[in-house]
C-alpha positions in Angstrom: -13.6 28.2 0.4 -9.9 28.9 -0.1 -8.9 28.8 -3.8 -6.1 26.3 -3.0 -8.7 23.9 -1.6 -11.1 24.3 -4.6 -8.5 23.8 -7.3 -7.6 20.1 -6.5 -11.4 19.3 -6.6 -11.9 21.1 -9.9 -9.2 19.3 -11.9 -10.6 15.8 -11.7 -14.2 17.2 -12.0 -13.4 19.1 -15.2 -11.4 16.2 -16.5 -14.4 13.9 -16.1 -16.7 16.4 -17.9 -14.3 16.8 -20.8 -13.9 13.0 -21.1 -17.7 12.6 -21.2 -17.9 15.3 -23.9 -15.3 13.6 -26.0 -17.0 10.2 -25.5 -20.3 11.8 -26.6 -18.8 12.7 -29.9 -17.7 9.1 -30.4 -21.1 7.8 -29.4 -22.7 10.2 -32.0 -20.3 9.0 -34.7 -21.4 5.4 -34.1 -25.0 6.5 -34.5 -26.2 6.5 -30.9 -27.6 9.1 -28.6 -25.1 10.1 -25.9 -27.9 11.5 -23.6 -29.7 8.2 -23.7 -26.4 6.3 -23.2 -25.4 8.3 -20.1 -28.9 8.1 -18.7 -28.8 4.3 -19.1 -25.3 4.3 -17.5 -26.4 6.3 -14.5 -29.5 4.0 -14.0 -27.3 1.0 -14.3 -25.0 2.2 -11.6 -27.4 3.9 -9.2 -31.0 3.2 -10.5 -32.0 0.9 -7.7 -31.0 -1.1 -4.6 -29.4 -3.9 -6.7 -27.5 -1.5 -9.0 -26.3 0.6 -6.0 -25.2 -2.6 -4.2 -23.3 -3.8 -7.3 -21.5 -0.5 -7.6 -20.4 -0.4 -4.0 -19.3 -4.0 -4.1 -17.0 -3.1 -7.1 -15.9 0.1 -5.3 -14.7 -1.6 -2.1 -11.4 -3.2 -3.3 -10.8 -0.2 -5.6 -10.7 2.2 -2.6 -8.0 0.0 -1.0 -5.9 -0.5 -4.1 -6.2 3.2 -4.8 -5.0 3.9 -1.3 -2.1 1.5 -1.7 -0.8 3.2 -4.8 -1.7 6.8 -3.6 0.1 6.3 -0.3 3.3 5.2 -2.2 3.1 8.2 -4.5 2.8 10.6 -1.6 6.0 9.1 -0.1 7.8 9.2 -3.4 7.6 5.5 -4.1 6.0 4.2 -7.4 4.3 1.0 -6.3 3.1 -0.7 -9.5 2.8 -4.0 -7.6 -0.7 -3.6 -6.0 -1.9 -6.4 -8.4 0.5 -8.9 -7.0 0.2 -7.7 -3.4 -3.5 -8.0 -3.6 -3.2 -11.6 -4.9 -0.7 -12.6 -2.2 -2.8 -11.0 0.6 -5.9 -12.8 -0.6 -4.0 -16.1 -0.9 -2.4 -16.0 2.5 -5.5 -14.7 4.2 -7.6 -17.4 2.5 -5.3 -20.2 3.7 -5.9 -19.0 7.2 -9.6 -18.4 6.8 -10.2 -21.9 5.4 -9.0 -23.4 8.7 -10.8 -21.1 11.2 -14.1 -23.0 11.3 -14.1 -23.5 15.1 -13.2 -20.0 16.0 -15.8 -17.3 16.6 -16.2 -14.4 14.0 -15.2 -11.7 16.5 -11.7 -13.3 16.5 -11.6 -14.8 13.0 -12.4 -11.7 11.0 -9.7 -9.5 12.5 -7.1 -12.3 12.3 -7.8 -13.1 8.7 -7.7 -9.4 7.7 -4.4 -8.8 9.5 -3.0 -12.0 7.9 -4.0 -10.8 4.4 -2.4 -7.4 5.2 0.8 -9.1 6.4 1.0 -11.1 3.2 0.7 -8.0 1.0 3.1 -6.1 3.3 5.8 -8.8 3.1 5.5 -9.1 -0.6 5.8 -5.4 -1.2 8.7 -5.2 1.3 10.8 -7.3 -1.1 10.7 -4.4 -3.6 11.3 -2.0 -0.7 14.5 -3.8 0.5 15.8 -4.0 -3.1 15.3 -0.3 -3.6 16.7 0.7 -0.2 19.8 -1.5 -0.2 20.6 -2.1 -3.9 19.0 0.9 -5.7 16.8 -1.4 -7.8 13.9 0.7 -9.1 10.6 -0.3 -7.5 8.7 0.0 -10.8 10.8 -2.9 -12.3 10.8 -5.0 -9.2 7.1 -4.6 -8.4 6.2 -5.5 -12.0 8.3 -8.6 -11.8 6.8 -9.5 -8.5 3.3 -9.2 -10.0 4.2 -12.0 -12.5 5.6 -14.2 -9.7 2.5 -13.6 -7.6 0.2 -14.4 -10.5 2.0 -17.7 -11.2 2.2 -18.6 -7.6 -1.6 -18.0 -7.2 -2.3 -20.1 -10.3 -0.1 -22.9 -8.9 -1.8 -22.9 -5.5 -5.4 -23.2 -6.9 -4.4 -25.8 -9.5 -2.4 -27.8 -7.0 -2.3 -27.7 -3.2 -5.5 -25.8 -2.7 -7.5 -27.1 -5.7 -11.0 -28.4 -5.1 -13.7 -29.6 -7.5 -13.6 -29.1 -11.3 -14.0 -26.3 -13.7 -12.5 -22.9 -12.7 -9.4 -23.5 -10.5 -10.4 -22.5 -7.0 -9.6 -23.0 -3.3 -12.0 -24.5 -0.7 -14.6 -22.0 0.6 -13.5 -20.0 3.7 -15.0 -20.7 7.1 -18.4 -19.3 7.8 -16.9 -17.3 10.7 -14.5 -15.6 8.3 -17.2 -14.1 6.1 -18.0 -10.4 6.6 -21.4 -9.5 8.0 -23.9 -8.5 5.3 -25.4 -5.0 5.2 -27.9 -5.6 2.4 -28.7 -8.5 0.1 -30.5 -7.9 -3.2 -31.1 -10.8 -5.6 -27.7 -12.4 -5.8 -25.7 -9.4 -4.7 -24.5 -9.3 -1.1 -23.2 -5.9 0.2 -20.9 -6.5 3.2 -19.3 -4.2 5.8 -16.2 -4.3 3.6 -17.1 -0.8 2.2 -17.3 0.6 5.8 -13.9 -0.9 6.6 -12.4 0.6 3.4 -13.8 4.1 4.1 -12.5 3.9 7.7 -9.1 2.9 6.5 -9.1 5.8 4.1 -9.8 8.2 6.9 -7.1 6.7 9.0 -4.6 7.1 6.2 -5.6 10.7 5.8 -4.9 11.2 9.5 -1.6 9.4 9.3 -0.4 11.5 6.4 -1.6 14.9 7.6 -1.5 14.6 11.4 1.4 12.3 12.5 5.1 12.5 12.6 5.4 9.4 10.5 3.3 10.9 7.8 5.3 14.1 7.8 8.6 12.1 7.5 7.2 9.9 4.7 5.9 12.9 2.7 9.2 14.7 3.4 11.1 11.8 1.7 8.7 12.0 -1.2 9.1 15.7 -1.7 12.9 15.9 -1.3 14.8 12.8 -0.1 18.1 14.7 0.2 16.6 17.4 2.4 14.8 14.7 4.5 18.0 12.8 5.0 19.8 16.0 6.0 17.0 16.5 8.6 17.7 13.2 10.2 15.1 11.0 8.4 16.3 7.5 7.4 15.6 7.2 3.7 16.0 3.4 3.7 13.6 3.0 6.6 11.1 5.3 5.0 11.2 3.4 1.7 10.7 0.0 3.3 8.0 1.3 5.6 6.2 2.9 2.7 6.2 -0.2 0.6 5.1 -2.3 3.6 2.1 -0.1 4.3 1.3 0.2 0.6 1.4 -3.6 0.3 -0.7 -4.1 3.4 -3.5 -1.9 1.9 -3.4 -3.9 -1.3 -3.4 -7.2 0.6 -6.4 -6.0 2.6 -8.2 -5.3 -0.7 -7.7 -8.9 -1.7 -8.8 -10.6 1.5 -11.7 -8.4 2.1 -12.9 -9.2 -1.4 -12.9 -12.9 -0.6 -14.5 -12.4 2.8 -17.3 -10.1 1.5 -18.1 -11.4 -1.9 -19.4 -14.9 -2.9 -18.2 -17.5 -3.6 -15.8 -16.7 -0.8 -13.0 -18.7 -2.4 -9.6 -17.8 -3.8 -9.4 -18.1 -7.5 -6.5 -17.6 -9.8 -7.9 -14.6 -11.6 -9.1 -12.9 -8.3 -7.5 -9.5 -8.9 -8.9 -9.0 -12.4 -6.7 -6.0 -13.0 -8.0 -4.1 -9.9 -4.5 -3.6 -8.6 -3.7 -1.7 -11.7 -6.9 0.2 -11.4 -5.4 1.5 -8.2 -3.0 3.6 -10.3 -5.9 5.2 -12.2 -7.8 5.9 -8.9 -4.8 7.3 -7.2 -4.2 9.7 -10.1 -7.9 10.8 -10.3 -8.0 11.2 -6.5 -4.7 13.1 -6.6 -3.2 10.8 -4.0 -5.6 12.1 -1.4 -7.2 9.3 0.7 -10.6 11.1 0.7 -10.3 11.9 -3.0 -9.5 8.3 -3.6 -12.9 7.2 -2.1 -14.7 9.4 -4.7 -12.4 8.3 -7.5 -13.1 4.6 -6.7 -16.8 5.4 -6.7 -16.5 7.0 -10.1 -14.6 4.0 -11.7 -17.0 1.5 -10.0 -20.0 3.4 -11.3 -18.5 3.5 -14.8 -17.9 -0.3 -14.8 -21.3 -1.1 -13.4 -23.1 1.3 -15.7 -21.3 0.2 -18.8 -22.9 -3.2 -18.5 -26.4 -1.7 -18.6 -25.3 0.7 -21.4 -24.0 -2.2 -23.5 -27.2 -4.3 -23.0 -29.9 -1.6 -23.1 -28.4 1.1 -25.4 -26.3 -1.3 -27.6 -23.2 0.8 -27.0 -19.8 -0.9 -26.6 -18.3 -0.9 -23.1 -15.1 0.2 -24.7 -16.6 3.7 -24.3 -15.9 3.5 -20.6 -12.3 2.7 -21.2 -12.1 5.7 -23.5 -13.6 7.9 -20.7 -11.2 6.5 -18.1 -8.2 7.0 -20.4 -9.1 10.6 -21.2 -9.6 11.4 -17.5 -6.2 10.0 -16.6 -4.5 11.9 -19.5 -6.1 15.2 -18.5 -5.2 14.8 -14.8 -1.6 14.0 -15.8 -1.5 16.8 -18.3 -2.6 19.3 -15.7 0.4 18.4 -13.6 2.7 18.9 -16.6 1.2 22.3 -17.4 1.4 23.3 -13.7 5.1 22.4 -13.7 5.8 24.3 -16.8 4.1 27.4 -15.4 6.0 27.0 -12.2 9.4 26.8 -13.8 8.6 29.7 -16.2 7.7 31.9 -13.3 10.8 30.8 -11.4 13.1 31.6 -14.4 11.4 35.0 -14.7 12.0 35.8 -11.1 15.6 34.8 -11.4 16.0 36.9 -14.5 
């Protein structure tokens, strides 16, 4: 295999191994056996049908939020708003899904998914328009929109959509809007959501690598001035990038509701998974196929940490440490690569 193709795979792999080694030292310091801890973690994530189903259920929205952030990064846009876009997509999609009881699944499911995507796309486009026409930085605007989305979601499930008592929640979506189940183990239901997420990742890879639109968006990301000189509309590219990115995050939200019980919108639906998309995009190096494996890694760590905490009496904070070290090492690799590049360039000029 070409060295240039192996290198991008080695960086996250080595980063994970180093992170596990560092975490092992911490586990030893607290008086536990790291080999036992990791064995329990692996069994907790992949040790049986139920564990595997739980891991894949957690993985599904992470693939899509990772794609949302990674797609933006590839096009030079820093979409930090996947959390809010996921919430809005889930909210709008749920409002449609609740009222689709008389419509067959073959129509309901695509309509609800597209509606959720439109909700996320429109929400993200606000930041896109602000950047394109006023120069407002998308990091600031998307963070602010996250807060608005969170409060809007909270208002909807405590007011207009509220049902029952206890945790604020919406009515259950129509039966026809629920995704078909691949496997059910105990209380865990694994839907076709993971298949949809993987197909979307493949489509995004094709768009980025095989289409004119992907070429233009990446061109803007690499060098907006050169892209504009070549006839590419920067404003159009920014808005389109944000819209597609938001649509992917919105899809993550609505597919989570359609595929995971209790099939209701709740105020804390996102649970930080929109921000996890940043982690996953970095580990996957913004490559749609790499993002699939990065999402699997994070999902496995999350699922396995529960078993590690219960069976091995090791705090689940260890998983956060591992995740943080991996991100640091992946980011540091880029910094080092940039330094080497500029040193070589200066040497050549000299």
